[in-house]
N, C-alpha and C positions, 0 to 999 in steps of 0.2 A: 604635427597637430592636425586633428581631423576637421573636416568642414563643419560649420555650425549645425547643420541639420543631420549630421551623421548619427548623433545619439538616438534620434527617433528611428532611423533605419535599423540601428543595432537593437533597439527595444522591440520593434515589430518583428524582426527576424528571430531573435532569441525567444520571443513569446510563442511564435509558431513552433519552434524547436521543442520547447518545454511542453507545450500542449501535445505534440506528436508523441513524445517519449512517455508522458504520464497517462495519456488516454489509453495507451497500450498496456499499461500496468494493471488496469482494471477492466478493460473491455473484454478480456478473456474470462475474467472472474464470473461475470454474469452470463456469458455465452456458453459456458461449459455444458449445460444440458444439450444445446443444439450441436456442439462439437462432438460430444460423446455419441449422440445419435448418428451424426454424419459419418463418423469413422467406425461405427458399429462396435462400441465398447459397452459392456454391461457394468453399470455402476455398483452392482451388488457383489461382483467378483472381487475378492479381497486383493488379488494381484493388481487390479486396476486402480486401487486407491493411490498407489505410488505414481501412476501416470497423472492422475488428477492433481496431486500435490505438486508435481514437478512442472506441470504446465503453468501453474501459478508461481511457484517458487523459483524456477529456473531464471526467469527474467529478473526477479527481485534480488536473488542471491548474487548473480554476476554483476548487476548494477552496484550493489553494496560493496562487493569486493574490489572492483576496479575503479570506482569513481575517484578515490584519492590518488591512485596512480596516474590516472589521466589528467587530474588537476595539476599534479606535479609536472608531468610531461608537457602540459600546456605552458607552464611557466618557463620550461626549458626550450621548447621547440616552436612555441607560438600557440596562443590560446585559440585564435581563429582557425589555424591549420587543423588542430585536433577537433574543433567543433565541426568544421566542414566535413572532415573525414567521418565523423559520427553520423552526419546526415546520409552519407553514401552507404555506410554499413547498415544503417537502419532501413533504408529503402530497399536494398538488395534482399535483406532477410524478410521483409514484408512480402515481397514478390514470391520468394521461396515458400513462405508459409501458406500463401493463398493457392499454391500449386501442389499441395500435398498429394502425391500420386497413390498412396496406399491406404489401407483400412486396417482395423485391428491393432495389434501390437506395433507393427511396422509404421502405421499411420501416426500412432501416438509418439513413437520415438522420433519420427521426422519433425513433428511439431515441437517437441521438447528441445531437440537439437537446434532448430532455427530460432526458437525463442531465446535460447542462450546467446546466439549470435546477435539477435536483436537487442538483448540486454547490453552487449558490448557497445553497440552504437548508441544506445540510450545513455550509458555511462559517460561516453565522450561528450554528448550534448549537455547533460546535466552538470558535469564537472566544470565546464568552461563557460556556459552561458551567463552565470552570475558574475564571474570575473570579467567577462567582456563588457557587461553593463556597468560594473563598478569602475572600469577604466574609462568608459565613454561619458558618464554623467558627473557633473559637479556635485559637491557634498550636499548642497541645499536642495537638490532634486533627486538624490540617490534613493531616499526612502520611497518616493513615489515610483521610480523606475523599478526598483527591486520588488516593491509591493505588487506592481502589475505582473512582473515575471513570476513571482511566487504564487500569485492568485492563479495565473495560467497553469502553473505546475500542479497545485493541489486541486484546482477546479477540473483539470484534466482527468484526475482520478474519479471525480464525481460524474463528469460528462461521459466518461467511458462506460459507466453503468447504464445510462440512458441510451447511448449510441449502440452499445452491445445488445441491449434488449431489442431495439428497432431492427438492427441488421440481422441478428440471428433469427428473427421471425421470417426474414426473406430467404437467406441462405447462410449456412455457417461459414462458408469461405468469404462472404462479404465482410465478416469481422476483420479479416486481414487485408482485403482489397482496399478498404477505406484509407489505409495509410499510404498506399502507393502514389496516388496523384499528389497528395500533400508532400510526401517525401521527395518526389522528383522536383516539384516546384521549389521547395525549400532548399534543396541541394543547389540548384542553378542560382537561385537568388543569393544564397549565402556566399558562394564562390565569387559572384559578381559584385556584391555590395559591401561585405565586411572588410575592415582594415585592421591591421595589427597596430595597437597603440602601446602595448606593454614593452618594456625592455627585457629581452630574453636573458635568462640565467644560463651560465656556462658550467655550472656544477655538474659532476658526474651523477649517473643514476644510482640510487641506493638499492642495489639488487637484493642484498640481504634483508633489508626492511620490506621490500616489495614481496619477497617470497614468504617470510614469516607472517606478514599481515594477510596476504591473499590466501595462503593455505590454512592459516589459523581460523580466519573468519569463515572461509568456505567449509571447513570441516565442522565448525561449531554449528552453522546454520543447517548443514546436511544432517547432522545428528539430531537437531531439533525436528527436522522434517520427518525422520524415521521414528522419533520418539512419539509422534502423534499416532502412529499406526499400531494395530494390535500386535502383541507378542505372546505366544503361547496362550495361557489362560487369562492373560491380563488385558484389560481394555485398551491400554496404551503400551508403548514400547520403552518406557523409561527404565525398566529393569533389564532390557536387552544389553548384554555385555558390549556389543559393538556401539550402541548408542552411548552407554556410560563412558566407554573408551574415547569415543569421538568428542563428547563434551569435555572430558578431562584433557585430551590432546589439544583440542581447539583453544581452550583457556590457557594451557601451558605455552602454546605458540604465540598467543597474543601477549602474554606476560613477557616472553622472550623478545617480542617485537618492541615493546615499550623500553626494555633494557637496551636493545640495539639502537633505537632512535635517540636515546639520551646520550649515547657515546660516539656514534659515527659523526664524521665531520659535516657531511651533506645529507641530512635525513630527508626522507620523502614526507614524513609526518612530523610537522613542527610541534613537538611536545611542549616546547616553551610557550606556544600560544595559549595553552591552558592556564598559564600564570595570569593571563588577562581575565579578570572576573567577568566582563561582558561576554567574551568569547566562550568561556567555559560554561557559564550559566545558560547562555542562549542555546548552545548545542545540547546541553542536558535537557532543557525544556523541550527543544525540538524533537529529540529522541522519544521522550515520553508522549508528546502529542502525536507523533507518527504511529507509535504502538497503539494508542487509543483510537486513532482515526481508522487504521487498518482493521483492527478488531471489530469496530462498530460496523464498517461496511460488510464484513464477512457475516456477522450475526444478523444484520438487518436483511441481507439477501436470503439467508436460510429461513428467517422468520416469515418473510413475504412469500417466497417461492414454495417453501415446503409446508406452510401451515395456513397463513392468513388468506392468501389468494385462492387455494383450492376450497377452503371452507366457505368462501364467498362465491363459489360457482365457476371459477375460471378453470379452463382446461390446463393440464400440466404443460402442454406444448407451448402455451402462450404466456406462462408465468414469467419468463425472463423479460419480455416486453413490458408487462404491467408492473413488474417489480421496479424496472428502470423509471417508469412514469411516476409511480408512487413515491420514489425517492427524490423527485425533482425539488422538493422544498430544501433539502440539504444544499443542492447546487445553487439554487436561487439565493439562499442566505449567504453563502460564501461569496458569490459573485457580486452581491451588493455591498457586503461589509469589507471585503478585502481591499479594493482600490481606495475607498474612503479612509480606511484605517491607515494605509500607506501614506496618503496625503497629509492626514492629520498628525501622524507621528513625526513628519518632517518639521512641523510647527511646534508641537507640544512634547516631543520625546516619546520613547517607545514603551515606557514602563506601564503606564495606566492602561494602555490598549492591550498589551500582551497579557497582563494579569487579569484584567476584566474579561477578556475573551476566553481564557482558560477556565475561569470560574463559571462562565456561562455554559461551556462545554460540560463541566462537571455536573452542573444543575440539570442539564438535558439527560445525562446518563442516569441520574437519580430518578428523573421523571419516567424514563423508559422502563426502568425496572419496577415501577409502581403500577403501570397500566396493565390491564389484562392481556393475555395472549391474543384473544379475539377482540381487539380494541376498536373503538370508534375511530374512523380514519382522521377526523379533524384533530383529535388529540395527538395522534401519531405525527401528523403533518406539522403541528405546532412545535412539538419537541424536536423533530429533525430540522425544522427551520431554525430554531434556537441554536442547535448544534452547529449548523452551517454558519450562522452569524458569528458565533463565538470563535470558530476556527478561522474565519476571515479576519476578525479583529486581532487575533494573535499572530497569524503567519507573516504578514507584511512587516510589522514592526520588529519581529524577531529576526527576520532575514536582514533588515537594514542594520540592526544593532550588531549582529555577528559580523557582517561584511564590512561595516564601518569601523570596526575595532582593530583591524589588522593593517600592517604596512602594505603599501601598494605592490611591492615586489613579491608578496606572499598571498595575493588574492586568489590565484589559481589553486594553490594547495588548500587554502582556507575554504574555498568554494567546494573543493572535492571532499574535504573533511566533513563539512556541513551536509553535503549530499549523501555521504556514507552513513551518517547518523540517521538521516531520514529514511534511506532505503533499507538500512539494517532494521530500523524500527518497524517498517512495513512488513519485512520478512519475519521478524520476531513476533509480531502481533498474531500471525496465523498460528505459530506454535504455542504461544502463551494462551490465547483465548480459546483455541481449539481444545487444548488440554483441560482448561477450566470447564468448558462446556461438557466435555466427555465425562469429567469427574461428577458434574451435576447430574448428567443423564444416568450414569451407572448406578446411582443410589436408588433410583425410582423406576427406571424404564422397564427392567425385566418383569417386575410385579404388575405394572400397569399394562404392559403388552399381553402378558399371560392372562390376566383377568378379563381384559377386553375381548380377547379371542374366545374364551370360554363362554362369555355372555352371548356370543353369536353362534353358539352351537359347536365350536371346534373342540375336539376331545382334549382332555388334560395333557396327554402325552405329546400331541402335536403342538399344543399351545406352549408347553414348556420348551419344546425343541426350538420353536420359532423365537421365543423370548430370549434364547441364548445368543441371538444375533449380536455381534459386537456393536456397542454404541456408535462406534465410528461409521459402521455400515448404515445404521439408521440415520445418522447425521448427514452422511453423503447422499443418501436417498432423498432426504428432505431438501438438501442443498441443490440437487439436480432436478427437483420438482418431479419426483418419481415415487409411485406407490409400489412398494416391494411385495405386498401381501399376495398378489396374484401369482407371482413367480415362486414365492416361498411356500405357499400352501398348495399350489398346483401339483407338484410331484408327490405330495403326501396323500392325495385323494380327498383331502378334507373338504374341498369345495363341492365335491359330489355327494358328500354325506350331510350337508346342511340344506336348508330350504333354499329355493331360488331367491327369495327376498333376502335371506341372510348372506348368500353368496354375492348378490349385487351390492349389499352394504359393505361387505369386507373389501371388495375390489373397487368401490366407488371413490368419489373425490373427497368425501368428508371423514370417513371412518379413521383412516390412518393419521391424517393431520390432527383430528380431534384427540386421538388416542395419545399422541406424543406431546400434546400441548402442555400438560402439567409438568412432566419431566423436563421439557424444554425450558419452561419458565423457571424451574429450580436452577437450571444451568445459567439462564440469563441473569438471575440475581447475583450469582457469583461473579459473572463476567463484568456486569456493569458497575458493581460495587468496586471491583478492582480498577476498572477504567476511571471511575470518579476519583478514587484516591490518587491515581497517577496524575490526573489533571490538577489536583490541589497541590501536589508536590511540585509539578511543573510551574504552577503559578507562584509558589514561594521562590523557586529558582529565578523566575522572571523578575520578581520583586527585588531580589538581591542584585541581579545583573542588568536590569533595564537602565535606560538612559533617560534623563530628564531633558527639559527644553534647553536648546542651545543657549549659551550665555549671550547676553545682549552685546557684549564687546566683540563678538565674533560674528559679524553680519554674514548672511548667506552669500551675498554677492562677492565677498572677498575670498571665498573658497575656490581655488583653481581647479581646472579640469583634472580629474583623476586623483586629487588629493583626498586624504582622509580627514574629515572635519574634527575639530576638538569637541569632546563630549563630556558632559558632567555625569559621573557614574555613581555618585554617592547621594 
């Protein structure tokens, strides 16, 4: 039995761990312009699109693939042991990332490789922190504790945007340095303070399940990553035979995994847990919410860095900093609503908060697609604040419902399964929303780009040539806060054939962002309508699987440490 104050030690330490892991899932996202400049990579080079995607996706993919395995290993060998090891791996990889010795292709590969290792450490932390908390807190306080932990997890992804903008303004290596002192302190603290409260399982490792799941999910997410990139004359790679084969092979392996898990004696993935309505519905809602949240972050960064900020006079080099600052309302809304929602859900049940939060998020997506691309900031801030509040209202109750619905000896694997859905959703969001955005751009961008260049005196031949730039290239240029027209028009001699005023307009801050605004808005409509529909579906799932207020005959004080409280699910 742990000391009375141990639960607060566990809460504070695991909160730091989740912040560390999730801040690093988004800090690179907003810092990529500075990183690309720092290691001398040209964002218009089609070859470099893969580097950009894998710097983002490597961490997410590994976290999604391994989080269930590490949750299961935590049940077997000690949740605290795996959690502590995750801190060590994460800290070592952060040091290696900050010391990247190369530039160009070699520098990019170094970063991608160590981001993958960092994802391994992050998966160890994420898989076991929730289970450690569930062990440490009694049922009547578990919603509050898990709420704080979940707020730290998702707030970390928003805080990373602001922190990345600030640090990349100073030096791109600082984006990785920031994790080192926190990682060292967290490692020492976790080894000295955390105690094992769970009873370890002695079942053997399900190697067949681990292999079919890890390879299947990895191949599926890798195929989605390459499906975003151009293939031949196509704007995306969904017709690439390797992508099609990867999608089919990944799905086939995941189907085989489900069959294996339903038949082996000691499965790593407790398929039987999905017979529990609360567990199944909560994870489904969490997956859809993660897809929507990840896609929103990506789209808002492109919107701010590539279009809105340059059109309002900001230098491209400073757009990551200001994009992070202008996205603060999302973080504020989440930080305010998350803890309050966790506390209230302990008293009144999870259903009303989870459903209401998701409907607020859906409403914010509808609002974002209705405002103009060159919006008044107060409208944008109000809608992103609403989105943050809705996400905060949903996340804490959803976590408490999912983790409170499983037996105590399966909390590690349940935590890992839940983390897998969230991480997979974040990874899927990039593929889903990127493809939708490219589809929206492809319909209008070539004509808009060609017509705009001709209006500024560029010859029809050169204008048509530049207009054939793959939409993904234009999207990445906007994402990295980069005006590609100087580089694209320079070799053609077109800038020498127009007036100085026209040349200044073509290569200035406003022409390219204004030119792509309308096609970008067409893509935004598709993206945010899809996101809003996902949130409504997730709200229905939460309505079906949420819990109501605890019955009066089961007072909170009677719930023992580590027990799962009785819940009303209908």
